[in-house]
C-alpha positions in Angstrom: 18.2 10.6 -25.2 20.4 11.4 -22.5 19.3 11.4 -18.6 20.0 14.2 -15.9 23.6 15.0 -15.5 25.8 14.8 -12.5 26.0 18.6 -12.4 21.6 19.3 -12.7 21.0 16.6 -10.4 23.2 18.0 -7.7 21.9 21.3 -8.2 18.1 20.5 -8.1 19.1 18.6 -4.9 20.5 21.1 -3.4 18.0 23.6 -4.8 15.4 21.3 -2.8 17.4 21.5 0.1 17.9 25.3 0.4 14.1 25.6 -0.6 13.1 23.3 2.4 15.1 25.2 5.4 14.0 28.1 4.0 10.9 28.0 4.6 11.3 25.9 7.6 12.7 29.1 9.1 9.9 31.5 7.7 7.2 28.8 9.0 8.8 29.2 12.1 9.1 32.7 12.9 6.1 33.9 10.9 4.1 30.9 11.5 2.6 31.6 7.9 -0.9 33.1 8.8 -1.5 29.3 9.8 -5.4 30.3 10.5 -5.8 32.1 7.1 -3.8 29.1 5.1 -5.9 26.0 7.3 -9.3 27.3 5.7 -8.2 28.6 2.4 -6.8 24.8 2.1 -9.2 22.9 3.7 -12.5 25.1 3.3 -13.4 23.5 -0.3 -14.6 19.9 0.4 -12.5 17.1 -2.6 -14.7 15.6 -4.8 -15.8 12.2 -3.8 -12.9 10.4 -5.5 -10.5 12.6 -3.8 -12.2 12.2 -0.8 -12.4 8.4 -0.7 -9.0 8.3 -1.1 -7.3 10.6 1.2 -9.8 8.8 3.5 -8.2 4.7 2.6 -5.1 6.1 3.0 -6.0 8.3 6.2 -7.0 4.8 8.1 -4.3 3.4 6.6 -1.4 5.4 8.4 -3.6 5.5 11.4 -5.3 1.9 12.8 -8.8 2.6 14.7 -7.5 0.0 17.4 -4.1 2.6 17.7 -3.9 4.1 22.0 -1.7 5.8 24.5 -2.0 9.0 26.5 -0.6 12.0 24.7 2.8 12.6 26.9 4.5 16.1 25.2 2.2 19.2 24.5 2.6 20.3 21.1 4.4 24.0 22.4 7.4 22.1 23.9 8.5 20.3 20.6 11.8 22.4 19.8 11.5 22.8 15.9 15.0 23.1 15.3 16.5 20.8 17.9 17.9 17.3 16.6 17.2 15.5 14.1 16.3 19.0 12.7 14.5 17.1 9.3 11.9 15.3 11.9 11.0 18.3 13.6 10.7 20.8 10.7 8.3 17.8 8.9 6.1 17.3 12.2 5.5 21.3 13.1 4.9 22.0 9.3 1.5 19.6 10.6 0.9 20.2 14.1 1.2 23.7 13.9 -2.5 23.9 12.8 -3.5 22.3 16.3 -4.0 23.6 19.7 -0.8 23.9 21.5 -2.0 22.3 24.7 -2.7 19.0 22.8 -0.4 16.3 23.8 1.3 13.5 21.5 3.7 10.8 21.0 6.8 10.8 18.4 9.6 8.6 17.8 12.2 9.9 15.7 14.6 8.0 13.8 14.6 4.5 11.7 11.7 2.9 13.7 11.4 -1.3 12.8 9.5 -2.0 15.8 5.8 -1.0 16.8 5.8 1.0 20.0 3.9 0.2 22.6 1.8 3.5 22.5 0.1 5.1 19.9 3.5 7.4 18.4 3.9 9.2 15.0 6.9 7.7 13.1 8.7 8.2 9.9 8.7 4.2 9.6 7.3 0.9 11.1 7.1 -2.8 10.4 4.3 -3.5 7.9 3.2 -6.2 10.4 1.8 -5.8 13.8 2.1 -2.3 14.0 -0.9 -0.9 15.0 0.3 1.9 17.7 3.0 3.2 15.0 1.3 6.6 13.0 2.8 7.2 9.5 3.7 10.6 9.3 5.6 12.5 6.1 8.8 12.6 8.1 12.4 13.3 6.9 11.0 14.0 3.7 14.0 16.0 2.3 15.7 12.5 2.3 13.3 10.2 2.0 10.7 11.9 -1.0 13.3 12.4 -3.6 12.3 11.8 -7.3 13.7 12.1 -10.4 13.1 12.8 -14.0 14.7 10.2 -16.3 15.7 11.1 -19.6 16.8 7.5 -20.6 14.0 5.0 -22.3 14.5 1.6 -20.5 15.3 0.1 -23.5 18.9 2.3 -23.8 20.2 1.1 -20.5 22.5 -0.9 -19.5 21.2 -4.4 -19.0 22.7 -5.0 -15.7 21.9 -4.8 -12.6 23.0 -1.6 -10.1 23.8 -1.0 -6.0 25.5 1.7 -4.4 25.2 2.2 -0.6 26.3 1.9 2.7 26.1 -1.0 5.3 26.4 -0.9 8.8 26.0 -3.7 11.5 22.7 -3.5 12.1 21.8 -3.8 8.1 21.7 -7.7 8.3 19.8 -7.8 4.6 22.8 -5.8 3.0 25.4 -8.1 5.0 23.9 -11.1 3.4 23.9 -10.1 0.1 27.4 -9.4 0.1 28.6 -12.7 1.4 27.0 -14.3 -1.3 27.2 -11.5 -4.2 30.3 -9.0 -3.5 32.4 -10.7 -5.6 29.8 -11.5 -8.6 31.4 -10.0 -11.5 27.7 -10.1 -13.3 26.3 -7.2 -11.5 27.6 -3.4 -10.7 27.3 -3.7 -6.8 29.5 -1.8 -4.3 30.1 -0.3 -1.0 31.1 3.1 -0.9 30.9 3.6 3.3 30.0 1.7 6.5 32.0 -1.7 7.5 35.0 -1.5 5.4 37.1 -3.5 7.4 34.9 -6.6 6.5 33.9 -6.3 2.6 37.7 -4.3 1.8 37.3 -6.0 -2.0 33.6 -4.9 -2.2 34.7 -1.2 -2.1 33.4 0.6 -4.9 33.5 4.4 -6.4 30.3 6.8 -5.4 28.1 7.1 -8.0 25.7 9.5 -8.4 21.6 8.8 -8.8 22.0 10.0 -12.6 25.0 7.5 -13.2 23.0 4.7 -11.3 20.3 5.1 -14.2 22.0 4.0 -16.6 21.3 1.0 -16.0 17.9 -1.2 -16.3 18.0 -3.1 -12.9 18.5 -1.1 -9.6 18.9 -3.5 -6.4 16.7 -1.8 -3.3 17.7 -3.4 -0.1 16.6 -2.6 3.2 18.9 -0.7 5.5 17.9 0.7 9.1 14.4 0.3 8.2 13.5 0.9 4.7 15.2 1.0 1.4 15.6 4.6 0.8 16.6 4.3 -2.9 13.2 2.4 -4.1 11.2 5.9 -4.2 13.5 7.5 -6.9 13.9 4.1 -8.8 9.9 4.1 -9.0 9.9 7.5 -10.5 13.0 6.3 -13.4 12.9 4.4 -16.3 14.5 1.4 -14.5 12.9 -1.2 -12.5 14.1 -2.1 -8.6 14.8 -5.5 -7.8 14.6 -6.6 -4.3 13.2 -9.1 -1.4 9.5 -8.4 -0.4 9.5 -5.4 2.2 9.4 -5.6 5.8 8.9 -2.2 6.8 7.2 0.9 5.3 7.3 4.8 5.2 4.4 7.2 4.3 5.2 5.6 0.9 3.6 2.6 1.6 5.8 0.5 0.8 3.5 -2.4 2.2 1.0 -1.6 -0.5 3.2 -2.4 -3.7 2.8 -5.6 -5.3 5.6 -8.4 -6.3 6.0 -8.3 -10.0 3.8 -5.7 -10.4 5.7 -2.7 -9.1 9.2 -5.0 -8.8 10.9 -8.0 -9.5 10.2 -9.9 -5.8 13.8 -12.1 -5.0 13.5 -14.4 -2.1 15.3 -13.1 0.9 17.9 -15.5 0.8 18.7 -14.0 -2.8 18.6 -17.7 -4.0 16.7 -17.0 -7.1 18.3 -13.8 -7.9 20.1 -14.5 -11.5 16.7 -16.5 -12.3 14.5 -13.8 -11.8 16.9 -11.2 -13.8 17.5 -13.4 -16.9 13.5 -13.9 -17.3 13.2 -10.0 -16.5 15.8 -9.3 -19.3 13.9 -11.5 -21.5 10.0 -9.6 -21.2 11.1 -6.2 -21.3 7.2 -5.6 -22.4 6.6 -6.8 -18.5 9.1 -4.8 -17.6 7.7 -1.8 -19.1 4.3 -1.9 -18.1 5.6 -2.3 -14.3 7.6 0.9 -14.8 5.0 2.7 -16.2 2.9 1.6 -12.9 5.8 2.6 -11.0 5.5 6.1 -12.4 1.8 6.7 -11.5 2.1 5.4 -8.2 4.8 8.0 -7.4 2.5 10.8 -8.9 0.7 10.5 -5.8 3.3 11.6 -3.9 3.9 15.1 -5.5 1.3 17.3 -4.8 2.1 18.9 -1.9 -1.4 20.5 -1.2 -3.1 17.1 -0.6 -0.2 15.4 0.8 -0.6 18.1 4.0 -4.3 17.8 3.7 -3.8 14.0 4.2 -1.3 14.6 7.4 -3.5 17.0 9.2 -6.4 14.4 8.5 -3.7 11.5 9.9 -3.3 13.7 13.0 -6.9 14.9 13.4 -8.0 11.1 13.3 -5.2 10.5 15.5 -6.1 12.6 18.4 -8.1 10.1 19.9 -5.3 7.7 20.1 -3.7 10.4 22.5 -6.8 10.8 24.6 -8.5 13.8 23.0 -11.5 15.0 21.1 -10.6 15.7 17.3 -10.5 19.1 16.4 -10.5 20.0 12.6 -13.2 17.9 11.9 -15.3 20.4 13.7 -14.6 23.0 11.9 -14.8 21.8 8.5 -17.3 18.8 8.7 -16.2 16.8 5.3 -13.1 15.4 7.2 -15.8 13.9 10.1 -15.7 10.7 7.8 
């Protein structure tokens, strides 16, 4: 079997972006009949099993201890201000709440915990009570694949392509140690070219990278962006234990159940890879587990409901009372 072609992959990504921006403009200017849509979405109470999971995830994204006075009114958030993707995703959720409600938000790659409760795309896994996660910049971060190459038909090698910038110490450390290792297909495609000129390699599409059994996943400014599409594929991520997380709940991933864990200094990388190469059944069980994990993030209606639940809970942290749970009592749990 063959994997998805470069052309198909490119077409899918372009289609996703076109659809994403088209819907954003429609939502902004027509407002999509917000009240009617909200009632259609939330009037039916989820099953006990679904509700329990929604509550579990809601409380993971928004700590009971989050606190801080909201400073920016929803009506003041400019929808198409840069960075555009963040505003589009935030507005898609906040438009269902009164426009005078004040909140806090931090856009970009956040690897620290803010002093006051704030909506963020990313946060440290530890000590981040004021970081309230939403599914921001999802067009970049939540890209999944349909991998048509079975694990056993892939190359028995470790792959990585990406950028290295001055802030990305983990990637720099890795290339300082393994940059010239001929046993791995790793290469720098942009970034600190002057520091790593001999490690530059040609850009490879996701489809081309998926010809390999093992794909290195290294944190950049916050999370490793490639982790999500790796986990949706028939390849396996290899990485140190993550320190940051997004809506994907990287902090919930278990070493050697969802990924091959290697030491922060990479000292056991070759040993761990050799073990994985000799235990393909163990690896394929992880791949199946990963694909099941990813499925939860593909249900757009449930993902929106969950974000609404997160925002409704967070209103208390911003100095307001809840809003949606008054209309839909099942959300008050």
